[in-house]
C-alpha positions in Angstrom: 108.7 -55.5 -135.1 105.3 -56.6 -133.9 104.9 -60.2 -135.0 101.1 -60.0 -134.7 101.0 -57.2 -137.2 103.4 -59.0 -139.5 101.1 -62.0 -139.5 98.1 -59.7 -140.3 100.1 -58.2 -143.1 100.9 -61.7 -144.5 97.3 -62.8 -144.3 96.2 -59.6 -146.1 98.9 -60.2 -148.8 97.6 -63.8 -149.1 94.1 -62.4 -149.8 95.5 -60.3 -152.7 97.6 -63.2 -153.9 94.6 -65.5 -154.0 92.8 -63.0 -156.1 95.7 -62.8 -158.5 95.9 -66.6 -158.7 92.2 -66.7 -159.7 93.1 -64.3 -162.5 95.8 -66.7 -163.7 93.6 -69.8 -163.4 90.8 -68.1 -165.4 93.0 -67.1 -168.2 92.1 -63.4 -167.7 95.7 -62.3 -167.2 98.1 -64.0 -169.6 99.4 -67.4 -170.3 102.8 -67.0 -168.6 100.7 -66.0 -165.6 102.0 -66.9 -162.2 105.5 -65.4 -162.2 104.6 -62.3 -164.1 101.5 -61.4 -162.1 103.4 -62.1 -158.8 105.9 -59.4 -159.9 103.2 -56.9 -160.5 101.6 -57.7 -157.1 104.9 -57.4 -155.2 105.8 -54.2 -156.9 102.4 -52.8 -156.1 102.5 -53.8 -152.4 106.0 -52.2 -151.8 105.3 -49.1 -153.8 102.0 -48.6 -152.0 103.6 -49.0 -148.5 106.3 -46.5 -149.4 103.6 -44.1 -150.7 101.9 -44.4 -147.3 105.2 -43.6 -145.6 105.7 -40.6 -147.8 102.2 -39.4 -146.9 103.1 -39.8 -143.2 106.3 -37.8 -143.6 108.7 -40.5 -142.4 109.6 -44.2 -142.7 110.4 -46.2 -139.6 112.7 -49.2 -139.7 109.8 -51.4 -138.6 107.7 -50.3 -141.6 110.6 -50.6 -144.0 111.3 -54.2 -142.9 107.6 -55.0 -142.9 107.4 -53.9 -146.5 110.4 -56.0 -147.4 109.1 -59.2 -145.7 105.4 -59.1 -146.7 105.6 -59.8 -150.4 106.8 -63.1 -151.8 110.1 -61.4 -152.7 111.7 -58.0 -151.8 111.6 -56.7 -155.4 112.7 -53.2 -154.6 115.4 -54.4 -152.2 113.9 -52.4 -149.3 115.5 -54.7 -146.7 119.0 -53.6 -147.7 118.3 -49.9 -147.9 118.1 -47.1 -145.4 114.9 -45.1 -145.0 115.8 -42.4 -147.5 116.8 -44.9 -150.2 113.7 -46.9 -149.6 111.5 -43.9 -150.0 113.3 -42.9 -153.2 112.8 -46.5 -154.6 109.1 -46.2 -153.8 108.9 -42.8 -155.5 110.6 -44.0 -158.7 108.0 -46.9 -158.9 105.1 -44.7 -157.8 103.1 -45.5 -161.0 102.4 -49.0 -159.6 100.4 -47.3 -156.7 98.9 -44.4 -158.6 95.3 -44.3 -159.6 93.3 -47.5 -159.7 95.7 -50.5 -159.4 96.1 -52.4 -162.6 95.5 -55.7 -160.8 92.3 -54.4 -159.4 91.1 -53.4 -162.9 91.9 -56.9 -164.1 89.9 -58.4 -161.2 87.0 -56.2 -162.1 87.2 -57.2 -165.7 87.1 -60.9 -164.6 84.1 -60.2 -162.4 82.3 -58.6 -165.3 83.1 -61.5 -167.6 82.7 -64.5 -165.2 80.3 -63.2 -162.6 82.9 -63.6 -159.8 83.6 -61.3 -156.8 87.4 -61.3 -156.8 87.8 -57.5 -156.9 86.2 -57.0 -153.5 88.5 -59.7 -152.1 91.5 -57.8 -153.5 90.4 -54.5 -152.0 89.8 -56.1 -148.6 93.3 -57.4 -148.8 94.7 -53.9 -149.6 92.8 -52.4 -146.7 93.9 -55.0 -144.2 97.5 -54.7 -145.4 97.6 -50.9 -144.9 96.1 -51.1 -141.3 98.6 -53.8 -140.4 101.5 -51.7 -141.8 100.4 -48.5 -140.1 100.3 -50.2 -136.7 103.5 -52.4 -137.2 105.4 -50.1 -134.8 102.5 -50.0 -132.4 101.6 -46.3 -133.1 99.3 -45.6 -136.0 99.7 -41.9 -136.8 96.9 -39.5 -137.8 98.5 -39.1 -141.3 98.6 -42.8 -141.8 95.0 -43.2 -140.8 94.0 -40.4 -143.2 95.9 -42.0 -146.0 94.3 -45.4 -145.4 90.8 -43.9 -145.3 91.3 -41.9 -148.5 93.1 -44.7 -150.5 90.9 -47.6 -149.5 87.8 -45.4 -149.9 88.8 -44.5 -153.4 89.1 -48.2 -154.3 85.7 -49.0 -152.9 84.2 -46.1 -154.7 85.7 -47.5 -157.9 84.0 -50.8 -157.2 80.7 -49.2 -156.5 80.9 -47.1 -159.6 81.6 -50.1 -161.8 78.8 -52.0 -160.1 76.4 -49.2 -160.8 77.6 -49.1 -164.4 76.9 -52.9 -164.8 73.4 -52.4 -163.4 72.7 -49.6 -165.9 74.1 -51.7 -168.7 71.9 -54.6 -167.7 68.8 -52.4 -167.7 69.6 -51.3 -171.2 70.3 -54.8 -172.4 66.9 -55.9 -171.1 65.2 -53.2 -173.4 63.6 -51.4 -170.4 62.0 -48.1 -171.0 64.0 -45.0 -169.9 61.6 -44.4 -167.0 62.4 -47.8 -165.6 66.1 -47.1 -165.8 65.7 -43.7 -164.0 67.6 -42.0 -166.8 67.2 -38.4 -167.9 66.3 -37.7 -171.5 69.4 -37.5 -173.8 71.0 -34.0 -173.7 70.9 -32.0 -176.8 74.2 -31.8 -178.6 76.3 -28.7 -177.8 77.3 -26.4 -180.6 80.9 -25.7 -181.6 80.8 -22.3 -179.9 79.4 -23.8 -176.7 82.1 -26.4 -176.6 84.9 -23.9 -177.2 83.4 -21.7 -174.5 83.4 -24.7 -172.2 87.1 -25.4 -173.0 88.0 -21.8 -172.4 86.1 -21.8 -169.1 88.3 -24.5 -167.6 90.5 -23.2 -164.8 94.1 -22.9 -165.7 95.6 -25.0 -168.6 96.3 -21.9 -170.7 98.9 -23.7 -172.9 96.6 -26.7 -173.3 93.8 -24.4 -174.5 96.1 -22.7 -176.9 97.1 -26.1 -178.4 93.5 -27.2 -178.8 92.6 -23.8 -180.5 95.5 -24.3 -182.9 94.2 -27.8 -183.8 90.7 -26.4 -184.3 92.0 -23.7 -186.6 94.1 -26.1 -188.5 91.1 -28.4 -189.2 89.0 -25.4 -190.2 91.6 -24.2 -192.7 92.1 -27.7 -194.1 88.4 -27.9 -194.8 88.5 -24.5 -196.6 91.4 -25.7 -198.8 89.3 -28.8 -199.7 86.4 -26.6 -200.7 88.7 -24.6 -203.0 90.2 -27.8 -204.5 93.6 -27.2 -203.0 96.0 -29.8 -201.7 95.7 -30.8 -198.0 98.8 -31.9 -196.3 98.7 -35.4 -194.9 98.9 -35.0 -191.1 98.5 -37.2 -188.0 96.1 -35.9 -185.3 96.9 -38.6 -182.8 98.1 -37.0 -179.5 100.2 -37.6 -176.4 98.9 -36.1 -173.2 101.5 -36.0 -170.4 101.2 -34.9 -166.8 100.4 -36.0 -163.3 97.0 -37.4 -162.2 94.1 -34.9 -161.8 95.4 -32.3 -164.3 92.5 -32.4 -166.7 93.7 -34.9 -169.4 90.5 -36.9 -169.6 88.3 -33.8 -169.4 90.1 -32.1 -172.3 90.1 -35.3 -174.4 86.3 -35.6 -174.0 85.9 -32.0 -175.1 88.2 -32.6 -178.1 86.1 -35.5 -179.2 82.9 -33.4 -179.2 84.7 -30.5 -180.9 86.0 -32.7 -183.7 82.6 -34.0 -184.4 81.1 -30.5 -184.7 83.9 -29.6 -187.1 83.0 -32.7 -189.2 86.5 -34.1 -188.6 85.1 -37.1 -186.9 81.9 -38.8 -187.9 80.6 -39.7 -184.4 82.6 -37.9 -181.8 82.4 -40.5 -179.0 85.3 -41.1 -176.7 86.2 -44.7 -175.7 88.3 -44.8 -172.5 90.5 -47.8 -171.9 93.7 -48.9 -170.3 95.9 -52.0 -170.2 93.2 -54.3 -168.8 90.9 -53.3 -171.7 93.5 -54.2 -174.3 95.5 -57.1 -173.1 94.0 -60.6 -173.1 95.0 -63.9 -171.5 96.6 -66.0 -174.2 98.7 -65.7 -177.3 96.6 -64.4 -180.2 93.7 -63.1 -178.1 95.2 -59.7 -177.4 95.0 -58.7 -181.1 91.3 -59.5 -181.2 90.7 -57.6 -178.0 92.5 -54.5 -179.3 90.6 -54.7 -182.6 87.3 -54.8 -180.8 88.1 -51.7 -178.7 89.4 -49.8 -181.8 86.3 -50.7 -183.8 84.1 -49.3 -181.0 86.1 -46.0 -181.2 85.9 -45.6 -185.0 84.4 -42.2 -185.8 85.7 -40.8 -182.4 88.6 -40.8 -180.0 90.3 -43.8 -178.3 91.7 -42.6 -175.0 94.3 -44.9 -173.5 95.1 -44.0 -169.9 98.4 -45.1 -168.3 99.5 -46.2 -171.8 103.0 -46.8 -170.5 101.8 -49.9 -168.7 101.7 -51.6 -172.1 105.5 -51.4 -172.4 106.9 -52.2 -169.0 110.7 -52.5 -169.1 112.1 -55.9 -168.3 108.9 -57.7 -169.4 109.6 -58.4 -173.0 107.3 -61.5 -173.0 104.4 -59.5 -171.8 101.3 -59.4 -174.1 101.3 -55.6 -173.9 103.8 -55.6 -176.7 101.3 -57.5 -178.9 98.7 -54.8 -178.0 101.0 -52.0 -179.1 101.9 -53.8 -182.4 98.2 -54.3 -183.2 97.3 -50.8 -182.3 100.0 -49.3 -184.6 98.6 -51.3 -187.6 94.9 -50.3 -186.8 95.8 -46.7 -186.5 97.2 -46.8 -190.0 94.2 -48.7 -191.3 91.7 -46.2 -189.9 93.7 -43.0 -190.1 90.8 -41.1 -191.7 88.2 -41.6 -188.9 90.0 -42.4 -185.7 92.1 -40.3 -183.3 94.1 -42.0 -180.6 95.1 -40.1 -177.4 97.6 -41.8 -175.1 98.1 -40.4 -171.6 100.4 -40.8 -168.6 103.4 -39.6 -166.7 106.0 -37.7 -168.9 109.0 -40.0 -168.3 107.1 -43.3 -168.5 105.4 -42.2 -171.8 108.8 -41.9 -173.4 109.3 -45.6 -172.7 105.9 -46.3 -174.4 106.6 -44.3 -177.5 110.0 -45.9 -178.1 108.7 -49.4 -177.6 107.6 -49.7 -181.3 109.2 -47.8 -184.2 105.8 -46.9 -185.7 104.5 -45.1 -182.6 106.7 -42.0 -182.6 105.9 -41.3 -186.3 102.1 -41.5 -185.6 102.2 -39.4 -182.4 103.6 -36.0 -183.3 101.4 -33.8 -181.1 102.4 -33.6 -177.5 100.4 -31.6 -175.0 101.7 -31.3 -171.4 99.3 -30.7 -168.5 101.0 -28.9 -165.7 100.1 -29.2 -162.1 97.6 -26.6 -160.9 98.8 -23.6 -158.8 97.3 -23.0 -155.3 95.1 -20.2 -156.7 93.8 -22.5 -159.4 93.2 -25.3 -157.0 91.2 -22.9 -154.7 89.2 -21.8 -157.8 88.5 -25.5 -158.6 87.3 -26.1 -155.1 85.0 -23.0 -155.2 83.6 -24.1 -158.6 83.0 -27.7 -157.5 81.3 -26.5 -154.3 78.9 -24.2 -156.2 78.0 -26.9 -158.6 77.0 -29.1 -155.6 75.1 -26.3 -153.9 77.7 -25.3 -151.2 79.5 -22.2 -150.3 82.8 -21.9 -148.4 83.2 -19.0 -146.0 86.5 -17.0 -145.7 87.7 -19.0 -142.7 87.2 -22.4 -144.4 89.0 -21.1 -147.5 91.9 -19.8 -145.4 92.4 -23.2 -143.8 92.3 -25.1 -147.1 94.8 -22.7 -148.6 97.2 -23.0 -145.7 96.9 -26.8 -146.1 98.0 -26.5 -149.7 100.8 -24.1 -149.0 102.3 -26.3 -146.3 102.4 -29.4 -148.5 105.8 -30.8 -149.3 106.7 -32.1 -152.8 105.8 -35.8 -152.0 102.5 -34.8 -150.4 101.7 -32.6 -153.4 102.4 -35.5 -155.8 100.0 -37.7 -153.8 97.4 -35.0 -153.5 96.3 -35.5 -157.1 95.6 -31.9 -158.2 91.9 -31.5 -159.1 91.1 -34.9 -157.8 92.6 -33.8 -154.5 90.3 -30.9 -154.4 87.3 -33.1 -155.0 88.4 -35.2 -152.0 88.8 -32.0 -150.0 85.3 -31.0 -150.8 84.0 -34.4 -149.7 85.9 -34.0 -146.4 84.3 -30.6 -145.8 80.8 -31.9 -146.6 81.3 -34.8 -144.2 82.5 -32.5 -141.4 79.5 -30.3 -142.0 77.1 -33.3 -141.8 78.6 -34.3 -138.5 78.3 -30.7 -137.2 74.6 -30.3 -138.3 73.7 -33.7 -137.0 74.8 -32.7 -133.5 73.3 -29.3 -133.3 70.3 -28.4 -131.2 69.3 -25.6 -133.5 66.8 -25.9 -136.3 68.7 -26.6 -139.4 68.0 -23.9 -142.0 68.6 -23.8 -145.8 71.6 -21.4 -145.3 73.2 -23.8 -142.8 72.9 -26.6 -145.3 74.6 -24.5 -147.9 77.4 -23.1 -145.8 80.8 -24.8 -145.2 82.4 -22.9 -142.4 85.7 -22.6 -140.7 84.8 -25.1 -138.0 84.1 -27.7 -140.8 87.6 -27.1 -142.3 89.2 -27.4 -138.9 87.5 -30.8 -138.3 88.4 -32.0 -141.8 92.0 -30.9 -141.6 93.2 -31.2 -138.0 96.9 -30.6 -137.4 99.1 -33.7 -137.2 99.4 -33.5 -133.5 95.7 -33.1 -132.9 94.9 -36.1 -135.2 97.6 -38.3 -133.6 96.3 -37.4 -130.2 92.8 -38.4 -131.2 94.1 -41.6 -132.7 96.0 -42.5 -129.6 92.9 -42.2 -127.4 91.0 -44.8 -129.3 
């Protein structure tokens, strides 16, 4: 193992660890702090490194030992495993490295609250760690490079998006006029027919659409019974959305909130999105208040809790996530007439969440599963997103993207992220087009600016050998 890369990895880990220590010191994590947050960090680091290895298609002994030695402890036991067992351990704990890391969200929440810049430090640490890991055997592959670029880029995009949101909030809080905020006039509310048409226009998700139509019909008939002075059965409309990332859970939840408002079932129809970092506070007694505040903001609409299973991690009974769950159960009962709670996450992990409190299962009796998209559906999503942004793919470009999808293994497909993966695919095509047009001697026409061609797709998705060859020449 290259000791220089090992040192770089430990320095990168220290950057992330320092950020986590600041969370503990500020009280923005939880009172038990240091030991618990270190566990989250070490699990995240090892799961992330195994995810990169899965993306690369293989795990070298050098990278496996690197992943075992970098954290403060080898929580997954990678140092004692062979490559196959190590990859399986990473896959079983993949939720730690999926989406936006929980620790990064906590850092962002602290930055918002205290005016610090810890989140950027954490992301820098992640980026440096991945580069050190990829080069630990002295040969960074093209797949590893692509993974690092995509993953680190997604974290930085998350930071920029949050920063833009804070800027917009600051403009509103200063009572500036809409023209000063560069905001468009408020969009007129959509009718029920328009919302149902939008739902039905979503690509795929036929079973999901059927379930939503059933709920809409149920609410309509309940209202008819009320008008005729007939009894209305007491029912819970809280829901569990299960499925992999990028399968449309958040999109459908937003539509359901608007539909329920048009039906008169909810008074406001807003959707408040949150996760563990938005519900769990730093000290005993604070979490209940934080949950209450979030629930109050969602009254009259939908409270959408993403990655809800992170509130009930096994083996962490002293975690304040349990307090958040207990408080949520009580508030759901107190506001049952004007609040719908939707919890979302992986199917297996959501079972752990629902069994963590006896009151949860009785309140969530509607389960909607969001399946992965087929290749045809993903291609339709790509085409739709391209048209929305003013682009068109030619036949050659579409053929290359479809071949890329068809050749994906199971692990690669899990990492791809369904519709999110297609958004990333479109971005790669647009970047390749930009490079091509910037280098051309021809006059760039409107048609050229619209067209994403086969050459762009080839540049965006080089074969592994071509990419590795290019990487080795640098």
